[in-house]
C-alpha positions in Angstrom: 0.0 0.0 0.0 1.4 3.4 -1.0 -0.7 6.4 -0.2 1.2 8.6 -2.6 0.2 8.5 -6.2 2.5 11.3 -7.4 5.4 13.1 -5.7 5.6 16.6 -7.1 8.4 17.6 -4.7 6.5 20.5 -3.1 3.2 18.5 -2.8 2.2 14.9 -2.7 -0.8 13.7 -4.6 -2.5 11.0 -2.6 -4.4 8.1 -4.2 -7.3 8.8 -1.9 -7.8 12.2 -3.5 -7.3 10.8 -7.0 -10.0 8.2 -6.6 -12.4 10.6 -4.9 -11.9 13.2 -7.7 -12.4 10.4 -10.3 -15.6 9.3 -8.6 -17.0 12.9 -8.7 -16.0 13.3 -12.4 -17.5 9.9 -13.5 -20.5 10.4 -11.4 -21.3 13.8 -12.9 -20.6 12.6 -16.5 -23.0 9.6 -16.2 -25.6 11.7 -14.5 -25.4 14.3 -17.3 -25.9 11.6 -20.0 -28.8 10.1 -18.0 -30.5 13.5 -17.5 -30.1 14.5 -21.2 -32.2 11.5 -22.2 -35.0 12.8 -19.9 -34.9 16.4 -21.0 -32.6 17.8 -18.4 -29.9 20.2 -19.6 -26.4 18.8 -19.2 -25.1 22.1 -18.1 -27.6 22.3 -15.3 -26.3 18.9 -14.0 -22.7 20.2 -14.2 -23.6 23.4 -12.4 -25.3 21.4 -9.7 -22.2 19.3 -9.5 -20.1 22.2 -8.1 -22.6 22.6 -5.2 -22.8 18.9 -4.6 -19.0 18.7 -4.4 -18.9 21.6 -2.0 -21.7 20.4 0.2 -20.3 16.8 0.1 -16.8 17.7 1.1 -18.0 20.0 3.9 -20.4 17.4 5.3 -18.0 14.5 5.0 -15.1 16.3 6.6 -17.3 17.7 9.4 -18.6 14.3 10.4 -15.1 12.8 10.3 -13.7 15.5 12.5 -16.6 15.1 15.0 -16.3 11.3 15.1 -12.5 11.2 15.3 -11.7 14.4 17.2 -10.0 12.6 20.1 -8.1 10.3 17.8 -6.6 12.6 15.3 -7.3 16.3 16.1 -7.4 16.9 19.8 -3.6 17.3 20.0 -2.9 18.3 16.4 -2.6 21.6 14.6 -5.9 23.3 13.7 -4.9 23.1 10.1 -5.1 19.3 10.2 -8.9 19.8 10.0 -8.5 21.0 6.5 -6.0 18.4 5.3 -8.5 16.3 3.4 -5.8 15.3 0.8 -4.6 12.8 3.5 -8.0 11.2 3.7 -10.7 11.5 6.3 -14.1 11.9 4.7 -17.2 10.1 6.1 -19.6 9.2 3.3 -22.8 9.6 5.2 -21.7 13.1 6.2 -21.0 13.9 2.5 -24.3 12.5 1.4 -26.2 14.6 4.0 -24.2 17.7 3.0 -24.6 17.2 -0.7 -28.3 16.5 -0.6 -29.0 19.5 1.6 -27.0 21.9 -0.5 -28.2 20.3 -3.8 -31.9 20.6 -2.9 -31.5 24.3 -1.8 -29.7 25.1 -5.1 -32.3 23.2 -7.2 -35.2 25.1 -5.5 -33.4 28.4 -6.0 -33.0 27.6 -9.7 -36.6 26.4 -10.1 -35.6 23.0 -11.2 -37.5 19.8 -10.5 -35.8 18.5 -7.3 -37.0 15.0 -7.2 -36.5 14.4 -11.0 -32.9 15.6 -10.7 -32.4 13.5 -7.5 -33.5 10.4 -9.5 -31.0 11.3 -12.2 -28.2 11.6 -9.7 -28.9 8.6 -7.5 -27.3 5.8 -9.7 -24.2 8.0 -10.2 -23.8 8.6 -6.4 -23.4 4.8 -6.1 -20.9 4.7 -9.0 -18.8 7.6 -7.6 -18.8 6.0 -4.2 -17.5 2.8 -5.7 -14.4 4.7 -6.8 -14.2 6.5 -3.5 -13.9 3.3 -1.6 -10.9 2.3 -3.7 -9.3 5.5 -2.4 -10.1 4.2 1.1 -8.3 1.0 0.3 -5.2 2.8 -0.9 -5.3 5.1 2.1 -5.7 2.2 4.6 -8.8 3.6 6.3 -12.2 1.9 6.8 -10.4 -1.4 7.1 -12.0 -4.6 8.3 -11.8 -7.0 11.2 -9.1 -9.6 11.4 -9.7 -12.8 9.4 -7.9 -15.7 7.8 -10.0 -16.0 4.6 -8.2 -16.6 1.3 -9.1 -13.0 0.2 -7.9 -11.3 3.3 -5.6 -8.4 2.7 -2.5 -7.3 4.6 -1.6 -3.7 5.2 2.0 -2.8 6.1 3.3 -3.6 9.6 3.2 0.1 10.6 -0.6 0.2 9.8 -3.1 0.0 12.7 -3.7 -3.7 11.8 0.0 -4.5 12.3 0.1 -6.5 9.0 -2.6 -9.0 10.1 -5.0 -10.3 7.5 -8.3 -8.4 7.5 -11.5 -8.3 5.6 -11.2 -6.0 2.5 -14.3 -4.0 3.6 -13.3 -1.3 1.1 -13.6 -3.7 -1.8 -16.8 -5.2 -0.3 -18.5 -1.8 -0.4 -17.0 -0.8 -3.7 -18.4 -3.9 -5.4 -21.7 -3.5 -3.6 -22.0 0.1 -4.9 -21.1 -1.0 -8.4 -23.9 -3.5 -8.4 -26.2 -0.9 -6.9 -25.3 1.5 -9.7 -26.2 -1.1 -12.4 -29.5 -1.9 -10.7 -30.6 1.7 -10.3 -29.5 2.7 -13.8 -31.6 -0.1 -15.2 -34.5 0.8 -13.0 -34.3 4.5 -13.8 -36.3 4.3 -17.1 -38.9 2.1 -15.3 -39.6 4.4 -12.4 -43.3 5.3 -11.8 -42.8 8.6 -10.0 -40.2 11.2 -9.4 -38.2 10.5 -6.3 -38.6 6.7 -6.6 -35.0 6.0 -7.7 -33.5 8.2 -5.0 -35.7 6.6 -2.3 -34.7 3.2 -3.5 -31.0 4.2 -3.4 -31.3 5.4 0.2 -33.0 2.1 1.3 -30.7 -0.2 -0.7 -27.5 1.5 0.3 -28.5 1.6 4.0 -28.9 -2.2 3.8 -25.7 -2.8 2.0 -23.8 -0.5 4.3 -25.2 -2.2 7.4 -24.0 -5.6 6.1 -20.5 -4.3 5.4 -20.4 -2.6 8.8 -20.5 -6.0 10.4 -17.0 -6.6 9.1 -15.5 -3.2 9.9 -12.6 -3.2 12.3 -11.7 0.5 12.6 -14.1 1.6 15.3 -12.1 0.3 18.3 -11.2 3.8 19.5 -14.7 5.2 19.4 -16.7 5.4 22.7 -19.8 3.9 21.1 -18.1 0.8 19.8 -20.8 -2.0 20.3 -23.2 -3.3 19.8 -23.8 -1.2 16.7 -21.3 1.0 14.9 -22.0 4.6 14.0 -22.6 3.5 10.5 -25.3 1.2 11.6 -27.2 3.9 13.4 -27.0 6.3 10.5 -28.0 3.5 8.1 -31.2 3.1 10.2 -32.0 6.8 9.8 -31.2 6.8 6.1 -33.3 3.7 5.5 -36.3 5.2 7.3 -35.8 8.4 5.3 -35.9 6.4 2.1 -39.1 4.7 3.2 -40.7 8.1 4.0 -39.7 9.6 0.7 -41.0 6.5 -1.2 -44.4 6.6 0.6 -44.8 10.3 0.2 -43.7 10.5 -3.5 -45.7 7.4 -4.5 -48.9 9.5 -4.2 -48.7 11.8 -7.2 -51.5 14.3 -7.8 -51.7 13.3 -11.5 -51.4 9.9 -13.2 -47.9 8.9 -14.4 -44.6 10.5 -13.5 -45.1 13.3 -11.0 -43.1 16.3 -12.4 -43.6 18.4 -9.3 -40.6 19.9 -7.5 
């Protein structure tokens, strides 16, 4: 495992940042293609992308700092809070931040919020699949010790001390890739706006809860057991998806509800 992708001399480019950036780019590109087929302007999707990235990074970093304050930040320089190139983004925080900022921007622009949310949902899963590969290269979000044939070994100076562990980053990356394919196929078959987004929330919450059972990086957190922080947030996300699905499945007119 080498965290550094490129050494520029004055600045290191980390694999984590490379994969996260790649996830954003591919996610926006696929969302733009999907939206164009449904009458959405590609430029509107790209404009939205800026605000999603901003809200996502702010939310993801904020949740990481809050969760791991005692571990990484209590005795470190204040500037470490902003050192996201080293890793340290919590996906659920990023999802909350991106959705909140995105919906505000869409309302301000007068664009159909739920229609755009459906367009973006499969691409969120695809971008996340790349982001988890960044976690693998960074050595974070690692799994519990195991002796399975597909166990991975980080360097001896890693928190796992070189022991074999579940490749939870790969588990979640593959799960997100499968979720992307399923949602992309379902997109053209949706019955109301908001259905794909709601299904994404419910499906990802289930997948994440399963992967959380194999995570081994929560030992320093005070709430370790019986459920991880990811489990608790997954419950909230799942219930939110159920609520959106039930609310949006009652359109005022037959067919696809085009309301905001």
